[in-house]
N, CA, C and O of each residue as an XYZ file, in Angstrom:
820
protein
N      66.713     13.698      1.899
C      66.205     12.841      2.974
C      66.959     11.513      2.947
O      67.158     10.924      1.884
N      67.381     11.041      4.143
C      68.123      9.803      4.232
C      67.232      8.612      3.905
O      66.012      8.657      4.062
N      67.880      7.549      3.447
C      67.129      6.335      3.086
C      66.413      5.754      4.301
O      65.307      5.227      4.177
N      67.052      5.850      5.502
C      66.412      5.319      6.706
C      65.133      6.097      7.045
O      64.122      5.513      7.435
N      65.199      7.446      6.887
C      64.029      8.281      7.185
C      62.885      7.971      6.233
O      61.726      7.911      6.645
N      63.207      7.774      4.965
C      62.186      7.450      3.971
C      61.503      6.133      4.311
O      60.281      6.021      4.212
N      62.276      5.148      4.708
C      61.730      3.837      5.064
C      60.831      3.948      6.297
O      59.787      3.303      6.382
N      61.271      4.800      7.273
C      60.472      4.962      8.488
C      59.120      5.608      8.175
O      58.084      5.166      8.672
N      59.139      6.660      7.343
C      57.892      7.333      6.965
C      56.971      6.382      6.228
O      55.765      6.366      6.475
N      57.528      5.589      5.324
C      56.736      4.625      4.562
C      56.082      3.602      5.490
O      54.924      3.229      5.300
N      56.837      3.151      6.499
C      56.307      2.171      7.450
C      55.180      2.775      8.278
O      54.179      2.115      8.558
N      55.352      4.048      8.672
C      54.308      4.716      9.455
C      53.034      4.857      8.638
O      51.932      4.649      9.146
N      53.195      5.215      7.356
C      52.019      5.353      6.482
C      51.293      4.021      6.322
O      50.063      3.977      6.351
N      52.034      2.958      6.155
C      51.421      1.632      6.022
C      50.664      1.257      7.286
O      49.553      0.731      7.219
N      51.269      1.528      8.440
C      50.636      1.199      9.709
C      49.357      2.015      9.909
O      48.341      1.492     10.365
N      49.421      3.299      9.564
C      48.250      4.170      9.706
C      47.111      3.693      8.819
O      45.950      3.680      9.228
N      47.465      3.298      7.585
C      46.444      2.797      6.662
C      45.800      1.530      7.170
O      44.588      1.355      7.047
N      46.589      0.649      7.737
C      46.059     -0.609      8.261
C      45.141     -0.357      9.446
O      44.108     -1.011      9.589
N      45.527      0.610     10.313
C      44.700      0.922     11.476
C      43.363      1.535     11.041
O      42.313      1.218     11.600
N      43.418      2.417     10.034
C      42.186      3.043      9.543
C      41.269      2.014      8.918
O      40.052      2.042      9.104
N      41.882      1.094      8.164
C      41.091      0.038      7.531
C      40.428     -0.842      8.574
O      39.268     -1.228      8.436
N      41.188     -1.155      9.630
C      40.628     -1.972     10.700
C      39.504     -1.264     11.426
O      38.505     -1.878     11.803
N      39.679      0.056     11.619
C      38.637      0.834     12.287
C      37.368      0.867     11.454
O      36.262      0.741     11.979
N      37.546      1.045     10.101
C      36.380      1.067      9.220
C      35.670     -0.274      9.242
O      34.440     -0.329      9.236
N      36.446     -1.366      9.267
C      35.856     -2.698      9.302
C      35.080     -2.921     10.596
O      33.970     -3.452     10.585
N      35.687     -2.503     11.724
C      35.010     -2.659     13.016
C      33.729     -1.843     13.052
O      32.707     -2.295     13.566
N      33.793     -0.607     12.488
C      32.594      0.246     12.457
C      31.505     -0.390     11.609
O      30.334     -0.397     11.987
N      31.907     -0.932     10.445
C      30.931     -1.562      9.550
C      30.275     -2.759     10.215
O      29.069     -2.969     10.091
N      31.098     -3.561     10.938
C      30.547     -4.728     11.626
C      29.572     -4.297     12.720
O      28.532     -4.924     12.922
N      29.928     -3.204     13.430
C      29.039     -2.692     14.474
C      27.731     -2.207     13.875
O      26.656     -2.510     14.391
N      27.822     -1.439     12.763
C      26.623     -0.943     12.107
C      25.757     -2.095     11.613
O      24.532     -2.043     11.723
N      26.386     -3.133     11.068
C      25.630     -4.294     10.594
C      24.902     -4.960     11.755
O      23.749     -5.372     11.625
N      25.583     -5.058     12.883
C      24.969     -5.680     14.068
C      23.756     -4.881     14.516
O      22.694     -5.444     14.781
N      23.925     -3.531     14.601
C      22.813     -2.686     15.042
C      21.656     -2.752     14.062
O      20.494     -2.815     14.466
N      21.978     -2.736     12.752
C      20.922     -2.784     11.744
C      20.171     -4.107     11.828
O      18.942     -4.135     11.768
N      20.913     -5.201     11.967
C      20.286     -6.512     12.067
C      19.429     -6.593     13.328
O      18.334     -7.154     13.319
N      19.958     -6.016     14.420
C      19.208     -6.044     15.682
C      17.909     -5.248     15.553
O      16.863     -5.677     16.039
N      17.982     -4.077     14.892
C      16.792     -3.245     14.716
C      15.760     -3.950     13.860
O      14.562     -3.878     14.135
N      16.227     -4.642     12.811
C      15.303     -5.351     11.952
C      14.673     -6.528     12.682
O      13.498     -6.839     12.485
N      15.470     -7.181     13.532
C      14.956     -8.347     14.248
C      13.904     -7.928     15.276
O      12.901     -8.613     15.475
N      14.158     -6.777     15.930
C      13.217     -6.277     16.925
C      12.377     -5.159     16.298
O      12.484     -3.998     16.694
N      11.546     -5.519     15.323
C      10.801     -4.514     14.578
C       9.584     -4.013     15.341
O       9.019     -2.978     14.988
N       9.175     -4.725     16.372
C       8.037     -4.256     17.167
C       8.165     -4.781     18.593
O       8.892     -5.737     18.867
N       7.432     -4.121     19.494
C       7.394     -4.544     20.891
C       5.982     -4.980     21.221
O       5.020     -4.291     20.879
N       5.851     -6.106     21.876
C       4.554     -6.681     22.191
C       4.211     -6.435     23.655
O       5.052     -6.611     24.537
N       2.986     -6.032     23.903
C       2.500     -5.902     25.265
C       1.017     -6.234     25.280
O       0.393     -6.362     24.227
N       0.456     -6.374     26.467
C      -0.954     -6.713     26.601
C      -1.611     -5.706     27.541
O      -1.029     -5.312     28.552
N      -2.829     -5.297     27.195
C      -3.516     -4.296     28.013
C      -5.018     -4.407     27.827
O      -5.497     -4.991     26.855
N      -5.749     -3.841     28.765
C      -7.205     -3.742     28.653
C      -7.559     -2.290     28.359
O      -7.086     -1.377     29.035
N      -8.375     -2.091     27.368
C      -8.775     -0.738     26.979
C     -10.285     -0.609     27.087
O     -11.026     -1.531     26.747
N     -10.728      0.543     27.561
C     -12.147      0.839     27.639
C     -12.558      1.594     26.376
O     -12.152      2.737     26.170
N     -13.358      0.955     25.543
C     -13.755      1.557     24.273
C     -14.745      2.691     24.538
O     -15.774      2.467     25.176
N     -14.453      3.900     24.061
C     -15.354      5.026     24.336
C     -16.687      4.878     23.597
O     -16.775      4.225     22.557
N     -17.702      5.494     24.160
C     -19.041      5.428     23.582
C     -19.183      6.533     22.542
O     -19.827      7.552     22.792
N     -18.577      6.326     21.374
C     -18.636      7.312     20.294
C     -19.205      6.658     19.045
O     -19.198      5.435     18.901
N     -19.698      7.504     18.147
C     -20.212      7.031     16.869
C     -19.336      7.593     15.757
O     -19.168      8.807     15.638
N     -18.784      6.706     14.952
C     -17.952      7.099     13.825
C     -18.715      6.847     12.529
O     -19.870      6.420     12.553
N     -18.066      7.113     11.400
C     -18.700      6.953     10.092
C     -17.789      6.105      9.207
O     -16.580      6.333      9.152
N     -18.373      5.130      8.516
C     -17.544      4.285      7.654
C     -17.427      4.877      6.253
O     -17.952      5.957      5.983
N     -16.738      4.167      5.364
C     -16.468      4.664      4.016
C     -17.719      4.792      3.162
O     -17.691      5.444      2.119
N     -18.801      4.185      3.587
C     -20.081      4.308      2.874
C     -20.970      5.392      3.470
O     -22.088      5.611      3.003
N     -20.476      6.068      4.500
C     -21.247      7.121      5.141
C     -22.176      6.635      6.228
O     -22.948      7.423      6.776
N     -22.121      5.356      6.554
C     -22.994      4.793      7.588
C     -22.390      5.037      8.968
O     -21.181      4.906      9.158
N     -23.250      5.393      9.932
C     -22.783      5.614     11.291
C     -22.530      4.280     11.987
O     -23.289      3.323     11.833
N     -21.444      4.242     12.757
C     -21.038      3.016     13.438
C     -20.770      3.326     14.910
O     -19.917      4.156     15.225
N     -21.482      2.675     15.793
C     -21.164      2.783     17.218
C     -19.877      1.987     17.455
O     -19.834      0.779     17.225
N     -18.848      2.666     17.911
C     -17.540      2.017     18.000
C     -17.565      0.778     18.880
O     -16.887     -0.206     18.586
N     -18.336      0.816     19.951
C     -18.398     -0.360     20.822
C     -18.977     -1.563     20.086
O     -18.635     -2.707     20.385
N     -19.855     -1.298     19.126
C     -20.371     -2.392     18.296
C     -19.345     -2.783     17.240
O     -19.159     -3.965     16.947
N     -18.680     -1.778     16.670
C     -17.701     -2.053     15.622
C     -16.507     -2.854     16.100
O     -15.952     -3.668     15.363
N     -16.110     -2.609     17.364
C     -14.968     -3.334     17.930
C     -15.403     -4.445     18.872
O     -14.572     -5.178     19.409
N     -16.707     -4.566     19.069
C     -17.213     -5.626     19.939
C     -17.510     -6.884     19.144
O     -16.915     -7.122     18.093
N     -18.416     -7.669     19.642
C     -18.756     -8.906     18.948
C     -17.845    -10.048     19.326
O     -16.911     -9.890     20.113
N     -18.130    -11.195     18.754
C     -17.382    -12.409     19.091
C     -16.207    -12.679     18.156
O     -15.443    -13.617     18.381
N     -16.056    -11.866     17.110
C     -14.941    -12.093     16.172
C     -13.649    -11.474     16.702
O     -13.689    -10.487     17.437
N     -12.518    -12.043     16.337
C     -11.241    -11.399     16.646
C     -11.166    -10.053     15.924
O     -11.793     -9.862     14.882
N     -10.395     -9.129     16.487
C     -10.286     -7.783     15.911
C      -8.818     -7.426     15.689
O      -7.956     -7.731     16.513
N      -8.554     -6.769     14.546
C      -7.253     -6.165     14.263
C      -7.510     -4.687     14.007
O      -8.353     -4.337     13.181
N      -6.792     -3.820     14.708
C      -7.065     -2.382     14.664
C      -5.776     -1.595     14.461
O      -4.737     -1.918     15.036
N      -5.864     -0.552     13.627
C      -4.768      0.410     13.548
C      -5.324      1.805     13.303
O      -6.515      1.972     13.040
N      -4.453      2.806     13.390
C      -4.829      4.196     13.159
C      -4.041      4.729     11.971
O      -2.822      4.571     11.906
N      -4.743      5.364     11.027
C      -4.104      5.845      9.801
C      -4.685      7.202      9.409
O      -5.645      7.676     10.017
N      -4.090      7.824      8.383
C      -4.762      8.929      7.697
C      -4.347      8.884      6.226
O      -3.220      8.512      5.897
N      -5.263      9.264      5.359
C      -5.108      8.969      3.929
C      -4.024      9.779      3.239
O      -3.492      9.341      2.218
N      -3.678     10.959      3.773
C      -2.648     11.778      3.126
C      -1.247     11.453      3.627
O      -0.269     12.052      3.179
N      -1.150     10.521      4.539
C       0.142     10.106      5.085
C       0.986      9.456      3.991
O       0.489      8.648      3.207
N       2.264      9.818      3.950
C       3.172      9.244      2.945
C       4.279      8.404      3.580
O       5.158      7.903      2.879
N       4.238      8.251      4.897
C       5.310      7.524      5.587
C       4.823      6.170      6.088
O       4.812      5.197      5.335
N       4.420      6.101      7.354
C       4.119      4.798      7.942
C       2.739      4.265      7.577
O       2.536      3.051      7.561
N       1.783      5.151      7.282
C       0.414      4.673      7.003
C       0.340      3.758      5.781
O      -0.292      2.704      5.853
N       0.971      4.131      4.658
C       0.944      3.204      3.518
C       1.572      1.849      3.840
O       1.131      0.816      3.335
N       2.597      1.863      4.678
C       3.250      0.607      5.068
C       2.292     -0.232      5.914
O       2.140     -1.432      5.685
N       1.645      0.409      6.898
C       0.719     -0.318      7.764
C      -0.490     -0.834      6.978
O      -0.966     -1.944      7.217
N      -0.980     -0.023      6.044
C      -2.143     -0.443      5.256
C      -1.768     -1.558      4.284
O      -2.548     -2.486      4.071
N      -0.577     -1.469      3.694
C      -0.112     -2.547      2.822
C       0.065     -3.833      3.627
O      -0.164     -4.931      3.119
N       0.474     -3.685      4.885
C       0.613     -4.848      5.762
C      -0.745     -5.483      6.034
O      -0.877     -6.706      5.984
N      -1.756     -4.664      6.321
C      -3.108     -5.191      6.508
C      -3.599     -5.881      5.235
O      -4.266     -6.914      5.297
N      -3.264     -5.301      4.086
C      -3.643     -5.925      2.815
C      -3.015     -7.316      2.699
O      -3.671     -8.264      2.267
N      -1.748     -7.432      3.085
C      -1.069     -8.721      3.044
C      -1.654     -9.683      4.062
O      -1.733    -10.887      3.815
N      -2.066     -9.150      5.211
C      -2.684     -9.996      6.241
C      -3.952    -10.638      5.699
O      -4.156    -11.842      5.852
N      -4.811     -9.832      5.061
C      -6.059    -10.393      4.548
C      -5.794    -11.402      3.435
O      -6.536    -12.373      3.289
N      -4.742    -11.178      2.653
C      -4.387    -12.148      1.610
C      -3.914    -13.456      2.227
O      -4.285    -14.535      1.764
N      -3.096    -13.361      3.270
C      -2.578    -14.556      3.925
C      -3.683    -15.336      4.644
O      -3.634    -16.563      4.730
N      -4.672    -14.609      5.156
C      -5.783    -15.274      5.842
C      -6.688    -16.025      4.865
O      -7.334    -17.003      5.241
N      -6.735    -15.576      3.631
C      -7.575    -16.248      2.631
C      -9.041    -16.221      3.030
O      -9.570    -15.179      3.418
N      -9.687    -17.366      2.931
C     -11.110    -17.445      3.271
C     -11.366    -17.186      4.752
O     -12.480    -16.836      5.141
N     -10.341    -17.355      5.570
C     -10.482    -17.156      7.011
C     -10.683    -15.684      7.381
O     -11.127    -15.372      8.486
N     -10.355    -14.787      6.456
C     -10.436    -13.367      6.780
C     -11.855    -12.912      7.094
O     -12.052    -11.911      7.782
N     -12.840    -13.643      6.592
C     -14.228    -13.305      6.884
C     -14.595    -13.490      8.341
O     -15.647    -13.023      8.779
N     -13.737    -14.171      9.105
C     -14.000    -14.411     10.523
C     -13.322    -13.370     11.415
O     -13.411    -13.437     12.641
N     -12.645    -12.410     10.783
C     -11.879    -11.409     11.533
C     -12.394    -10.009     11.200
O     -12.737     -9.728     10.051
N     -12.448     -9.137     12.198
C     -12.766     -7.736     11.950
C     -11.462     -6.951     11.874
O     -10.665     -6.951     12.812
N     -11.262     -6.287     10.749
C     -10.105     -5.410     10.584
C     -10.628     -3.982     10.527
O     -11.527     -3.676      9.743
N     -10.066     -3.109     11.356
C     -10.568     -1.740     11.472
C      -9.398     -0.761     11.401
O      -8.395     -0.915     12.098
N      -9.549      0.248     10.542
C      -8.578      1.344     10.463
C      -9.317      2.641     10.756
O     -10.286      2.972     10.074
N      -8.865      3.376     11.765
C      -9.525      4.608     12.182
C      -8.659      5.809     11.817
O      -7.467      5.843     12.122
N      -9.272      6.797     11.160
C      -8.532      7.985     10.742
C      -8.211      8.883     11.928
O      -9.046      9.101     12.806
N      -6.974      9.404     11.937
C      -6.589     10.382     12.944
C      -6.603     11.790     12.329
O      -6.170     12.756     12.959
N      -7.105     11.891     11.099
C      -7.223     13.180     10.410
C      -8.639     13.325      9.851
O      -8.818     13.481      8.643
N      -9.641     13.274     10.725
C     -11.027     13.250     10.248
C     -11.467     14.522      9.541
O     -12.436     14.495      8.782
N     -10.775     15.645      9.773
C     -11.127     16.884      9.088
C     -10.943     16.757      7.570
O     -11.665     17.380      6.792
N      -9.983     15.956      7.174
C      -9.706     15.763      5.746
C     -10.177     14.406      5.229
O     -10.482     14.258      4.046
N     -10.234     13.430      6.113
C     -10.608     12.073      5.691
C     -12.121     11.897      5.709
O     -12.699     11.399      6.676
N     -12.738     12.314      4.625
C     -14.177     12.118      4.442
C     -14.451     10.663      4.098
O     -13.524      9.937      3.739
N     -15.692     10.223      4.196
C     -16.009      8.861      3.760
C     -15.567      8.577      2.319
O     -15.116      7.473      2.016
N     -15.695      9.566      1.437
C     -15.286      9.375      0.044
C     -13.783      9.121     -0.061
O     -13.345      8.260     -0.823
N     -13.000      9.876      0.708
C     -11.546      9.672      0.681
C     -11.183      8.306      1.271
O     -10.275      7.632      0.785
N     -11.894      7.914      2.312
C     -11.651      6.587      2.885
C     -11.998      5.493      1.888
O     -11.327      4.463      1.821
N     -13.049      5.724      1.117
C     -13.460      4.729      0.128
C     -12.368      4.551     -0.939
O     -12.048      3.431     -1.338
N     -11.811      5.668     -1.385
C     -10.708      5.606     -2.360
C      -9.490      4.926     -1.751
O      -8.812      4.135     -2.406
N      -9.223      5.246     -0.490
C      -8.068      4.656      0.208
C      -8.258      3.152      0.364
O      -7.321      2.378      0.170
N      -9.468      2.746      0.713
C      -9.769      1.316      0.862
C      -9.588      0.589     -0.466
O      -9.071     -0.527     -0.501
N     -10.014      1.220     -1.554
C      -9.858      0.607     -2.876
C      -8.387      0.488     -3.251
O      -7.972     -0.479     -3.889
N      -7.611      1.479     -2.847
C      -6.168      1.466     -3.135
C      -5.498      0.234     -2.534
O      -4.578     -0.329     -3.126
N      -5.963     -0.181     -1.358
C      -5.360     -1.324     -0.681
C      -6.240     -2.574     -0.747
O      -6.036     -3.541     -0.013
N      -7.222     -2.524     -1.649
C      -8.071     -3.690     -1.928
C      -8.674     -4.264     -0.644
O      -8.680     -5.475     -0.423
N      -9.180     -3.356      0.193
C      -9.770     -3.783      1.461
C     -11.005     -4.642      1.231
O     -11.904     -4.256      0.483
N     -11.049     -5.790      1.863
C     -12.197     -6.676      1.753
C     -13.335     -6.212      2.646
O     -13.221     -5.212      3.356
N     -14.431     -6.951      2.600
C     -15.620     -6.575      3.368
C     -15.364     -6.593      4.869
O     -16.053     -5.902      5.620
N     -14.387     -7.372      5.314
C     -14.103     -7.493      6.747
C     -13.264     -6.328      7.276
O     -13.073     -6.193      8.485
N     -12.761     -5.481      6.358
C     -11.857     -4.387      6.732
C     -12.596     -3.061      6.587
O     -12.890     -2.628      5.473
N     -12.895     -2.419      7.712
C     -13.657     -1.167      7.693
C     -12.754      0.019      7.993
O     -11.899     -0.028      8.878
N     -12.968      1.075      7.235
C     -12.271      2.341      7.457
C     -13.257      3.290      8.129
O     -14.380      3.457      7.654
N     -12.844      3.914      9.234
C     -13.752      4.768      9.996
C     -13.186      6.172     10.180
O     -11.981      6.353     10.358
N     -14.066      7.152     10.136
C     -13.719      8.539     10.409
C     -14.804      9.123     11.309
O     -15.681      8.391     11.768
N     -14.760     10.415     11.564
C     -15.758     11.027     12.445
C     -15.345     12.427     12.812
O     -14.653     13.091     12.041
N     -15.753     12.886     13.965
C     -15.354     14.220     14.411
C     -13.943     14.169     14.986
O     -13.442     13.106     15.352
N     -13.315     15.338     15.058
C     -11.982     15.419     15.643
C     -12.019     14.953     17.100
O     -11.150     14.205     17.546
N     -13.029     15.403     17.826
C     -13.147     15.051     19.246
C     -13.267     13.539     19.436
O     -12.627     12.963     20.315
N     -14.088     12.909     18.608
C     -14.287     11.468     18.753
C     -13.036     10.691     18.351
O     -12.695      9.685     18.973
N     -12.353     11.166     17.303
C     -11.117     10.509     16.885
C     -10.072     10.571     17.992
O      -9.412      9.576     18.289
N      -9.927     11.738     18.595
C      -8.958     11.885     19.685
C      -9.355     11.028     20.882
O      -8.499     10.431     21.535
N     -10.659     10.970     21.168
C     -11.134     10.150     22.289
C     -10.758      8.686     22.104
O     -10.357      8.019     23.058
N     -10.887      8.188     20.876
C     -10.537      6.788     20.600
C      -9.034      6.581     20.715
O      -8.577      5.594     21.291
N      -8.265      7.523     20.161
C      -6.804      7.410     20.258
C      -6.350      7.420     21.715
O      -5.483      6.642     22.114
N      -6.942      8.300     22.492
C      -6.575      8.360     23.916
C      -6.947      7.062     24.628
O      -6.199      6.571     25.473
N      -8.097      6.519     24.284
C      -8.557      5.288     24.929
C      -7.576      4.146     24.709
O      -7.420      3.278     25.568
N      -6.906      4.151     23.537
C      -5.938      3.098     23.212
C      -4.490      3.557     23.428
O      -3.548      2.918     22.961
N      -4.336      4.664     24.137
C      -3.003      5.214     24.418
C      -2.192      5.350     23.131
O      -1.019      4.980     23.073
N      -2.850      5.894     22.095
C      -2.195      6.066     20.800
C      -2.158      7.525     20.368
O      -1.675      7.833     19.279
N      -2.663      8.430     21.209
C      -2.698      9.846     20.845
C      -1.342     10.475     21.122
O      -0.814     10.376     22.230
N      -0.787     11.120     20.109
C       0.534     11.737     20.233
C       0.504     13.225     19.910
O       1.531     13.811     19.568
N      -0.678     13.838     20.017
C      -0.768     15.280     19.863
C      -1.072     15.769     18.463
O      -1.284     16.967     18.275
N      -1.103     14.898     17.483
C      -1.385     15.316     16.109
C      -0.872     14.304     15.118
O      -0.074     13.429     15.457
N      -1.341     14.430     13.877
C      -1.004     13.409     12.882
C       0.477     13.386     12.519
O       0.992     12.350     12.098
N       1.172     14.521     12.679
C       2.587     14.536     12.325
C       3.433     13.779     13.337
O       4.596     13.480     13.069
N       2.865     13.466     14.495
C       3.570     12.667     15.504
C       3.068     11.224     15.527
O       3.301     10.484     16.483
N       2.385     10.849     14.471
C       1.793      9.511     14.392
C       2.856      8.420     14.540
O       3.882      8.443     13.861
N       2.600      7.479     15.426
C       3.513      6.356     15.634
C       2.819      5.057     15.221
O       1.617      4.911     15.443
N       3.546      4.117     14.628
C       2.929      2.868     14.192
C       2.596      1.948     15.358
O       3.460      1.626     16.174
N       1.357      1.533     15.428
C       0.937      0.582     16.458
C      -0.255     -0.207     15.929
O      -1.141      0.347     15.276
N      -0.266     -1.490     16.215
C      -1.353     -2.376     15.789
C      -1.912     -3.063     17.030
O      -1.166     -3.470     17.921
N      -3.225     -3.185     17.072
C      -3.896     -3.811     18.210
C      -4.633     -5.067     17.744
O      -5.263     -5.070     16.686
N      -4.548     -6.123     18.537
C      -5.266     -7.358     18.236
C      -6.028     -7.810     19.474
O      -5.546     -7.689     20.600
N      -7.223     -8.329     19.243
C      -8.018     -8.859     20.342
C      -8.584    -10.202     19.929
O      -9.069    -10.366     18.810
N      -8.519    -11.154     20.832
C      -9.060    -12.482     20.547
C     -10.578    -12.421     20.470
O     -11.176    -11.394     20.793
N     -11.200    -13.505     20.048
C     -12.658    -13.567     19.960
C     -13.273    -13.309     21.325
O     -12.863    -13.901     22.323
N     -14.258    -12.422     21.361
C     -14.920    -12.099     22.618
C     -14.624    -10.683     23.048
O     -13.452    -10.333     23.189
N     -15.636     -9.841     23.267
C     -15.425     -8.422     23.574
C     -14.726     -8.156     24.894
O     -14.202     -7.060     25.094
N     -14.700     -9.119     25.798
C     -14.076     -8.910     27.106
C     -12.614     -9.349     27.151
O     -11.974     -9.285     28.200
N     -12.094     -9.788     26.020
C     -10.707    -10.251     25.974
C      -9.741     -9.067     26.003
O     -10.060     -7.997     25.485
N      -8.561     -9.249     26.604
C      -7.560     -8.171     26.589
C      -7.007     -7.955     25.179
O      -7.134     -8.812     24.305
N      -6.403     -6.810     24.986
C      -5.813     -6.473     23.687
C      -4.314     -6.747     23.706
O      -3.646     -6.542     24.720
N      -3.797     -7.209     22.579
C      -2.355     -7.304     22.378
C      -1.942     -6.079     21.577
O      -2.537     -5.766     20.546
N      -0.940     -5.409     22.052
C      -0.465     -4.168     21.430
C       0.905     -4.414     20.805
O       1.818     -4.908     21.468
N       1.043     -4.066     19.531
C       2.306     -4.226     18.812
C       2.814     -2.837     18.431
O       2.343     -2.248     17.458
N       3.765     -2.318     19.189
C       4.349     -1.004     18.893
C       5.490     -1.172     17.899
O       6.450     -1.898     18.157
N       5.377     -0.495     16.763
C       6.380     -0.613     15.715
C       5.766     -1.162     14.445
O       4.571     -1.457     14.394
N       6.592     -1.297     13.421
C       6.102     -1.771     12.130
C       6.134     -3.299     12.077
O       7.047     -3.895     11.505
N       5.136     -3.910     12.673
C       5.008     -5.375     12.612
C       4.678     -5.787     11.183
O       3.883     -5.126     10.514
N       5.276     -6.861     10.717
C       5.013     -7.351      9.367
C       3.719     -8.151      9.341
O       3.148     -8.465     10.386
N       3.265     -8.475      8.143
C       2.063     -9.295      8.004
C       2.263    -10.645      8.684
O       1.353    -11.152      9.339
N       3.449    -11.226      8.533
C       3.736    -12.514      9.174
C       3.719    -12.393     10.689
O       3.251    -13.295     11.384
N       4.237    -11.259     11.210
C       4.207    -11.019     12.655
C       2.763    -10.973     13.156
O       2.422    -11.606     14.155
N       1.926    -10.219     12.453
C       0.532    -10.060     12.875
C      -0.209    -11.389     12.804
O      -0.981    -11.725     13.702
N       0.030    -12.143     11.733
C      -0.606    -13.458     11.600
C      -0.166    -14.374     12.746
O      -0.979    -15.100     13.318
N       1.117    -14.329     13.070
C       1.631    -15.175     14.155
C       0.987    -14.797     15.485
O       0.598    -15.670     16.260
N       0.875    -13.487     15.751
C       0.230    -13.040     16.988
C      -1.246    -13.421     16.998
O      -1.788    -13.792     18.038
N      -1.881    -13.331     15.862
C      -3.286    -13.708     15.744
C      -3.464    -15.205     16.029
O      -4.408    -15.601     16.713
N      -2.568    -16.020     15.511
C      -2.645    -17.460     15.745
C      -2.470    -17.781     17.228
O      -3.123    -18.681     17.755
N      -1.593    -17.046     17.891
C      -1.400    -17.264     19.328
C      -2.680    -16.966     20.101
O      -3.053    -17.705     21.012
N      -3.354    -15.871     19.725
C      -4.597    -15.516     20.392
C      -5.689    -16.552     20.118
O      -6.450    -16.918     21.014
N      -5.753    -17.010     18.887
C      -6.782    -17.979     18.502
C      -6.579    -19.309     19.195
O      -7.537    -20.055     19.397
N      -5.338    -19.620     19.564
C      -5.023    -20.909     20.179
C      -5.453    -20.974     21.637
O      -5.591    -22.063     22.196
N      -5.666    -19.813     22.260
C      -6.039    -19.793     23.692
C      -7.537    -19.856     23.884
O      -8.015    -19.848     25.018
């Protein structure tokens, strides 16, 4: 092989390597941008009015709770849907509620926090009690279960029913003080700080 040909091949290899390196760098920068954007937009906020169905659920102590009473009253409400055997988003959402109550401190007694099971066939009051203990739920945080029909009715009422627990999507609902107030809906994994910030906005109005 001639010396000129060898030099040409070497130059082509260097150029190809530089182009590949540049492409990898551009791809990495794009991925970083998308990842940062996804983290920044961790939830979507909307506002809606929901009609609470006239159903009776059961809390972790086995006591019957009329949902309209449980979600009514003059206290602000924070609501989510969980199931105890969930290993994906439910532990994250419940840990977030745990952090919310810690951040609220003594103020948490003025807020109703409610978690409703979407797997009532398996989530007995005893299992809810163990689950509540796992996340150190305070007296203001109630775990509710009931019949399959009633659970689905509540999920449908809040536009949170997705056909079954395996299609469970993370969503948190907040309502200002007063049963006639509209609900703020947070679709996605809102952090404890996000929820506290949204709660403060509601309390300020």
